[in-house]
Phi, psi and omega in degrees: 000139180291150181245127173283122190298318183297319178294321179300312182294317182291332178292346179273001184305324181288353185259160169279124185236152180210161175204124178294149175232153184253351181287156178284131181240128173237147181231131184228154170225122183052044178069006177261128181289123179263325182211148179208113187210153167244021184230041181273165170234147165276134182230128171252109175290160178309136179082350183277136175259352175234152185265171165233172177268138170251127189244143176298136182300330180292341181260007174260116186268061181200161176274143179238128179229155181301141175266094189288342181273002184295135175245141179294136180291149175276094185297332179292337181272352182266149175293159183291342179232125182251125180274198183279060176209165179054044179297343179289349177268119180258135187248016175230168180287143180168191184243125175280141185227152172257140182255131179247117182213134175056036181078004180253153178243123179247093188293131169067017184275354181242155182210132178250102178297148181286337189301125183293339179298337182272357173061032179078008180296156187240132174267148177243138180302115190305311185293344183282352187224167169258141187237142179225128172256119191053251177243017185251120175298144180235135181245156172076304179183165177297153173290145183268119181291348180257013177227163177211167179224130177241136179243115189231130170294143184218167175238020179295151177267113185248123175236127180242134180215168174211127180053038177082000180258124180285126180260334181200149178211111188217146172244018181220055179281164164249123181267133175247118185246112186236136181307133178074003180237155177290161175302139176250129183253113180265121192247144175299143182298332179296339180260008183244139176284076182298337178292343179267356183245156175222142181300142177257161175280352183288140172225163175209167178229136180243134181296336185257336187242334179114212185261129182249149169241158192240162175237145169242166175292135181295340179292342183083008179300132178303327180290343182258012179288129178049052186276343184211166181213169179211156173243109180276340178217069186289163172298153189296334179296337183236035184303335184294343180269000184308127175068359177282163183246133177237135180258145173295118174292339178288340189239000181228174176257126186244129171244121183242114182054041175084357181250131179286129178267142176285151179287125181284161175251118185222181176301345179263006171274171178290155176305324180295320178292323179292333182293337180283188182273354186298325183295309181293327178295322178287313185302000000 
């Protein structure tokens, strides 16, 4: 029987996964080099959809001591799919470590998974450090070699609404197609009811697109919290989305070329929605 690749990959989420990489990886804190290696691995802990780097201990230029205050996470309290946040929560067996560098103590930022396939490599909590691949800074998390992102100008007719109120109507979207995620339609602000939106204090960072800021419904409706986002200064690879507005397909009603689209189940859906089969069916 034929295997759908996306479903096959997503079905591995409960497992610890790894892939060697050959690029030079450096890790810094306050401009001081903590690690420098050409022998890293990408590691996806169970439930993670994005990886971190696992580094050989000999290439970490700092002292590592046991983190005795570490408590095991309550896996039952975590959603079944973990996105690019809370990297400090480890979902596999191993030893939590504190890193000592330059007279500073960084409690619990390192972790040594038990799995022998990783050769004793150590993962470092991504947000605690600055990361460089070769000479290129990397934000949010390492790029996934088994995923890609395409940014395409389109002429599709996109209508976004919520509770019967039209929020956007556009025939000139930019489509962003990213592995394991639904298409994202970035719309010109002229085609968006900006009078119905208000800036939110929420921000996020994407390894592929840059730093995003969010909008909520001006009405204050709980269903409209952080309903859309924009990139005012995107990374150059996705410059076409600059200043455009994208709505969560998980939280709004989308009509595409006259056909109503079902709401997808993704890491930005509720844990209850993720528990169903919809996530793997989409992935």
